[in-house]
C-alpha positions as CSV (number, residue, x, y, z in Angstrom):
1,Q,54.1,-38.8,-12.1
2,F,52.6,-36.4,-9.6
3,A,50.8,-39.0,-7.5
4,P,53.6,-39.3,-4.9
5,R,53.2,-35.6,-4.0
6,V,49.4,-35.9,-3.9
7,V,49.7,-39.0,-1.6
8,A,52.1,-37.1,0.7
9,L,49.8,-34.1,1.0
10,Y,46.9,-36.4,1.7
11,R,48.7,-38.2,4.5
12,Q,49.5,-34.8,6.0
13,K,45.8,-33.9,5.6
14,L,46.7,-31.0,3.3
15,M,44.7,-32.4,0.3
16,G,41.6,-34.4,0.1
17,E,41.0,-37.7,-1.6
18,A,42.0,-38.0,-5.3
19,A,41.1,-40.3,-8.1
20,F,43.6,-40.9,-10.9
21,V,42.5,-41.9,-14.4
22,T,45.4,-42.6,-16.7
23,F,46.2,-44.6,-19.8
24,N,49.7,-44.9,-21.1
25,G,50.2,-43.3,-24.5
26,C,46.7,-41.9,-24.8
27,P,46.1,-38.1,-24.5
28,P,43.0,-37.0,-22.6
29,V,41.5,-35.5,-25.7
30,P,38.2,-36.4,-27.3
31,N,38.3,-37.9,-30.8
32,V,42.0,-38.8,-30.7
33,F,42.9,-42.4,-31.6
34,E,46.2,-44.4,-31.9
35,G,46.7,-47.6,-33.8
36,K,48.7,-49.5,-31.2
37,H,46.4,-48.4,-28.4
38,P,42.8,-49.4,-29.4
39,L,41.5,-48.2,-26.0
40,C,42.5,-44.6,-26.6
41,D,39.0,-43.9,-27.9
42,S,37.5,-44.9,-24.6
43,F,39.9,-43.0,-22.4
44,V,37.9,-39.8,-22.3
45,A,34.7,-41.8,-21.7
46,K,36.5,-43.4,-18.7
47,I,37.2,-39.9,-17.3
48,N,33.6,-38.9,-17.8
49,S,32.2,-42.0,-16.2
50,T,34.5,-41.6,-13.2
51,L,33.2,-38.1,-12.7
52,K,29.6,-39.4,-13.0
53,V,30.0,-42.1,-10.4
54,L,31.9,-39.9,-8.0
55,P,29.8,-36.8,-7.5
56,S,32.0,-35.7,-4.6
57,I,34.6,-34.6,-7.1
58,K,34.8,-30.8,-7.4
59,V,38.2,-30.4,-9.0
60,V,39.6,-31.9,-12.2
61,A,43.3,-31.6,-13.1
62,I,44.3,-32.6,-16.6
63,G,47.8,-33.3,-17.6
64,G,49.7,-35.1,-20.3
65,C,52.9,-35.5,-22.2
66,W,52.0,-32.5,-24.4
67,N,55.5,-32.4,-25.8
68,C,55.0,-35.9,-27.0
69,Y,51.5,-35.6,-28.5
70,F,51.9,-32.1,-30.0
71,G,55.6,-32.1,-30.6
72,L,57.5,-35.3,-30.9
73,E,54.6,-37.2,-32.5
74,T,53.9,-34.6,-35.1
75,R,57.3,-34.9,-36.8
76,S,57.2,-36.3,-40.3
77,V,59.8,-39.0,-39.4
78,P,58.4,-41.2,-36.6
79,D,60.4,-41.6,-33.4
80,F,61.4,-45.0,-32.0
81,N,57.9,-45.4,-30.4
82,N,56.4,-45.0,-33.9
83,F,53.0,-43.9,-32.5
84,N,50.6,-42.7,-35.1
85,Y,47.9,-40.4,-33.6
86,V,44.9,-39.4,-35.6
87,Y,41.9,-37.1,-35.0
88,R,38.6,-38.6,-36.2
89,A,35.3,-36.8,-35.9
90,D,32.3,-35.7,-38.1
91,G,33.7,-37.5,-41.2
92,V,37.2,-35.9,-40.7
93,E,40.3,-38.1,-40.4
94,A,43.5,-36.1,-39.9
95,Y,46.8,-37.5,-38.7
96,F,49.2,-35.7,-36.4
97,R,52.1,-36.6,-38.8
98,R,51.9,-34.7,-42.1
99,G,48.4,-33.6,-41.3
100,E,46.2,-31.2,-39.3
101,G,45.4,-33.7,-36.6
102,A,47.4,-32.0,-33.8
103,A,45.7,-28.6,-34.5
104,L,42.3,-30.2,-34.5
105,A,43.1,-32.1,-31.3
106,L,44.1,-28.9,-29.5
107,K,40.7,-27.4,-30.5
108,S,39.0,-30.6,-29.2
109,L,40.9,-30.3,-25.9
110,E,40.0,-26.7,-25.5
111,T,36.3,-27.5,-26.0
112,Y,36.5,-30.4,-23.6
113,V,38.2,-28.3,-20.9
114,G,35.6,-25.6,-21.4
115,E,32.8,-28.0,-20.9
116,L,34.4,-29.4,-17.7
117,S,34.9,-25.8,-16.4
118,K,31.2,-25.3,-16.3
119,N,30.8,-27.8,-13.5
120,Y,34.3,-28.2,-11.9
121,T,37.3,-26.2,-10.9
122,V,39.6,-27.3,-13.7
123,Y,43.4,-27.1,-13.8
124,L,45.5,-27.7,-16.9
125,I,48.9,-29.0,-16.0
126,L,51.4,-27.8,-18.5
127,D,54.3,-30.0,-19.5
128,N,57.8,-30.2,-18.0
129,Q,60.7,-30.1,-20.3
130,M,61.9,-33.1,-22.4
131,A,65.6,-33.5,-23.1
132,D,67.9,-36.5,-23.6
133,E,70.3,-34.9,-21.1
134,N,67.7,-35.4,-18.3
135,D,67.9,-39.2,-18.6
136,P,70.2,-40.7,-15.8
137,R,71.2,-43.4,-18.3
138,Q,72.6,-40.8,-20.6
139,V,74.5,-39.3,-17.7
140,L,76.1,-42.7,-17.0
141,R,76.9,-43.2,-20.7
142,N,78.7,-39.9,-20.8
143,R,80.7,-40.7,-17.6
144,F,81.8,-44.2,-18.6
145,N,82.4,-43.6,-22.3
146,L,86.2,-43.1,-22.1
147,S,86.6,-42.7,-25.8
148,R,84.8,-39.3,-25.7
149,N,86.0,-36.2,-24.0
150,E,82.7,-35.0,-22.7
151,T,81.8,-33.8,-19.3
152,T,78.4,-34.4,-17.7
153,R,76.1,-31.4,-18.1
154,S,74.5,-30.0,-15.1
155,V,71.7,-28.2,-16.9
156,S,69.7,-28.4,-20.1
157,H,68.1,-25.5,-21.9
158,L,64.4,-25.3,-22.7
159,A,63.9,-26.0,-26.4
160,P,62.1,-23.1,-28.2
161,E,59.4,-25.4,-29.6
162,Q,58.6,-26.7,-26.0
163,K,58.4,-23.1,-24.7
164,A,56.1,-22.2,-27.6
165,L,53.9,-25.2,-26.9
166,N,53.6,-24.2,-23.3
167,T,52.5,-20.8,-24.4
168,T,49.9,-22.4,-26.6
169,M,48.6,-24.6,-23.8
170,R,48.4,-21.7,-21.4
171,G,46.2,-19.7,-23.9
172,L,44.0,-22.8,-24.4
173,A,43.5,-23.1,-20.7
174,E,42.7,-19.5,-20.2
175,R,40.2,-19.3,-23.0
176,A,38.5,-22.5,-21.7
177,G,38.2,-21.1,-18.1
178,A,40.7,-23.4,-16.6
179,R,43.5,-22.5,-14.2
180,V,47.1,-23.1,-15.2
181,I,49.8,-25.1,-13.4
182,D,53.2,-24.5,-15.0
183,P,56.0,-26.9,-13.7
184,L,58.5,-24.9,-15.8
185,A,58.4,-22.1,-13.3
186,V,60.1,-24.4,-10.8
187,L,62.0,-26.7,-13.2
188,C,63.3,-24.2,-15.7
189,P,63.7,-20.7,-14.3
190,N,64.8,-18.3,-17.1
191,D,64.6,-21.3,-19.5
192,V,67.6,-23.0,-17.8
193,C,66.7,-26.5,-16.5
194,P,68.9,-28.1,-13.8
195,I,69.4,-31.8,-14.3
196,F,70.3,-32.5,-10.7
197,S,68.4,-31.5,-7.5
198,A,71.6,-32.0,-5.5
199,P,75.1,-33.3,-6.5
200,G,74.6,-36.7,-8.0
201,V,70.8,-36.7,-7.5
202,P,68.9,-36.6,-10.8
203,I,65.6,-34.8,-11.1
204,F,64.3,-37.2,-13.8
205,K,64.0,-40.9,-14.1
206,D,64.1,-40.8,-17.9
207,N,64.2,-38.0,-20.5
208,H,60.8,-36.6,-19.4
209,H,59.3,-38.2,-16.3
210,L,60.3,-36.8,-12.9
211,R,61.6,-39.0,-10.1
212,S,59.1,-39.8,-7.4
213,G,61.5,-38.6,-4.7
214,F,61.9,-35.2,-6.4
215,V,58.1,-34.9,-6.9
216,V,57.5,-35.5,-3.2
217,E,60.0,-32.9,-2.1
218,H,59.9,-30.2,-4.8
219,A,56.7,-30.4,-7.0
220,T,55.0,-27.8,-4.8
221,F,53.1,-26.4,-7.8
222,I,50.7,-29.4,-7.4
223,D,49.7,-28.1,-4.0
224,Q,47.4,-25.4,-5.4
225,I,44.9,-28.0,-6.7
226,Q,42.0,-27.1,-4.5
227,P,38.3,-26.4,-5.0
228,R,37.0,-22.9,-5.6
229,E,35.5,-22.7,-2.1
230,S,38.9,-23.0,-0.4
231,Q,40.6,-20.2,-2.3
C-alpha cells in the first residue's frame, strides 16, 4: 500500500530504487504456513533470494497486516476469510487459533529481523488501524440506509488490542536492532483516527488499506527509509 509514495519520492529523486516482494495473505515470518496459500512457506525464501541476487540493497523495510495475523486471525471463531495460520518448525505444530502459533511466530519474526539487522538497515513498519468505519462502502451504507437514524462518523478510535499489538511490535523491533516506522503517529494522534483527509475524501479504500492518493500526499513516515550512511 505504500508503493505510490515510494514511486513519487523516486521520481523526485528523493529515494533510490526499491524492490517490492509481496504475497497476499502471507506474513513475512519464517515457519508460518496457511492452508489456502500453499506458497506461504516459500515467501521468506523469496525475500532472501531477492536480497541475494540484488547485492546493491542496503535497506530492508518489513511490513504486514499485523492486526490480521496476530489479532483477527487468532480469534477462536474464524472471520469471513477463514484463514488458518499455523507455525511449524522443529517438530512443533501450533495454530494461531486456539494455540500458541501467534506467539511462536512473533519470536520467529524477531529472530529473522535480528538476522537481517546484522547486514542491512532494517525498518519494521507497524500497522495502521483496522476498523469497519474506515471502509468507504460502510460510509455509503450508513448514508443511504434511510431506515436507520445514524450519522456518518468522522473518526474512529484505536482499539485497545491494536494499540497493545503495536507496542509489542515496537519492542520486537527494538530488541532485534531494527528501526520503527509507526503510521499511527500520523493516522491516529492521541488514539483518535480521522476517517476523512478532507470533507468527503476517505483515507482508506477498505477497512484497513490506505488509498493510494492519501499515501502519496500524507504517508510521510515512509520518507525516513534510507541507508545508515545517509543519516
